[in-house]
C-alpha positions as CSV (number, residue, x, y, z in Angstrom):
1,X,-31.2,6.0,-32.4
2,X,-29.6,8.8,-30.2
3,X,-27.2,11.3,-31.7
4,X,-24.4,12.8,-29.2
5,X,-25.1,15.4,-27.3
6,X,-24.1,19.0,-28.4
7,X,-21.1,20.7,-27.2
8,X,-24.0,23.3,-25.6
9,X,-26.0,20.1,-24.0
10,X,-22.8,18.7,-22.1
11,X,-21.8,22.3,-20.8
12,X,-25.2,23.1,-19.2
13,X,-25.2,19.6,-18.2
14,X,-22.1,20.1,-16.1
15,X,-23.2,23.5,-14.9
16,X,-26.1,22.2,-13.3
17,X,-24.4,19.0,-12.1
18,X,-22.0,21.2,-10.2
19,X,-24.9,23.5,-8.7
20,X,-27.2,20.9,-7.5
21,X,-24.8,19.0,-6.2
22,X,-23.7,22.3,-4.5
23,X,-27.7,22.9,-3.4
24,X,-27.9,19.4,-2.4
25,X,-24.7,19.3,-0.3
26,X,-25.9,22.9,1.3
27,X,-29.2,21.1,2.8
28,X,-26.7,18.7,4.8
29,X,-27.2,15.1,5.3
30,X,-30.3,15.4,7.8
31,X,-32.5,16.6,5.3
32,X,-32.1,13.4,3.4
33,X,-32.4,11.2,6.4
34,X,-28.8,10.7,7.0
35,X,-28.0,9.2,3.5
36,X,-25.1,10.8,1.5
37,X,-26.1,11.9,-2.3
38,X,-24.1,12.6,-4.8
39,X,-24.9,13.8,-8.3
40,X,-23.3,11.6,-10.6
41,X,-24.5,12.6,-13.9
42,X,-26.8,14.9,-15.4
43,X,-28.3,14.5,-19.4
44,X,-29.8,17.4,-20.8
45,X,-32.4,17.3,-23.6
46,X,-31.3,18.8,-27.4
47,X,-34.1,21.8,-26.5
48,X,-32.5,22.2,-22.7
49,X,-35.6,21.4,-21.1
50,X,-35.0,18.1,-19.2
51,X,-33.1,17.5,-17.1
52,X,-32.2,13.7,-16.3
53,X,-30.3,14.2,-13.1
54,X,-28.6,10.6,-11.9
55,X,-28.1,10.4,-8.0
56,X,-26.4,8.2,-6.2
57,X,-27.4,7.5,-2.5
58,X,-25.2,5.8,0.3
59,X,-26.5,3.9,2.0
60,X,-28.7,2.2,-0.5
61,X,-31.4,1.0,1.7
62,X,-32.2,4.7,2.1
63,X,-32.8,5.2,-1.6
64,X,-36.6,4.8,-2.1
65,X,-37.3,7.3,1.1
66,X,-34.1,9.5,-0.3
67,X,-36.0,9.6,-3.8
68,X,-39.3,10.5,-2.7
69,X,-37.7,13.5,-0.7
70,X,-36.2,14.3,-3.6
71,X,-39.2,14.6,-5.9
72,X,-41.3,16.5,-2.7
73,X,-38.6,18.8,-3.2
74,X,-38.7,19.2,-7.1
75,X,-39.9,22.7,-7.2
76,X,-37.8,23.9,-4.2
77,X,-34.4,22.3,-6.0
78,X,-35.4,24.0,-9.1
79,X,-36.0,27.2,-8.0
80,X,-32.9,27.5,-6.5
81,X,-31.0,25.6,-9.4
82,X,-32.7,29.1,-11.2
83,X,-31.5,31.0,-8.7
84,X,-28.0,29.9,-9.0
85,X,-27.9,29.8,-12.9
86,X,-30.6,31.9,-13.9
87,X,-27.9,34.4,-15.7
88,X,-26.9,31.8,-17.9
89,X,-30.4,30.0,-19.0
90,X,-33.6,31.3,-20.1
91,X,-35.5,28.5,-18.7
92,X,-34.6,25.7,-16.4
93,X,-34.9,22.9,-17.3
94,X,-37.7,20.5,-15.4
95,X,-35.7,18.0,-13.3
96,X,-35.9,14.2,-13.5
97,X,-34.3,12.5,-10.8
98,X,-33.0,9.1,-11.4
99,X,-31.5,6.4,-9.3
100,X,-27.9,5.8,-10.5
101,X,-27.7,2.2,-9.8
102,X,-23.6,1.7,-10.6
103,X,-22.4,2.0,-7.0
104,X,-25.2,-1.2,-6.1
105,X,-24.1,-2.9,-9.0
106,X,-20.1,-2.3,-8.4
107,X,-20.8,-3.7,-4.7
108,X,-22.5,-6.7,-6.4
109,X,-19.7,-7.4,-8.9
110,X,-17.4,-7.2,-5.5
111,X,-19.6,-9.7,-3.7
112,X,-19.8,-12.4,-7.0
113,X,-15.9,-11.9,-7.1
114,X,-15.2,-12.1,-3.1
115,X,-16.9,-16.2,-3.5
């Protein structure tokens, strides 16, 4: 059973989310094939070495391509995160990008409700 994240984990996760969102936003939509990329949540491991980063992508048809672009640019994004957060963290966590499908799910429920 997973235990609740510590206050430190939550604070680090919030900072990573804020910084990564800014880094991705600064790249512009063109870098992600015109898709809107939103960092919806970050969960940090208890030892702060891994950051599971949930991103939502609009339009969702571009999700696969954008996830590939994020994976390809992982080192660069982690480096930028390190430059932004270097003073706060000894080790910049490894970033694992995961697709946040809550938007798709909400859209699906909406479609069902309309029927």
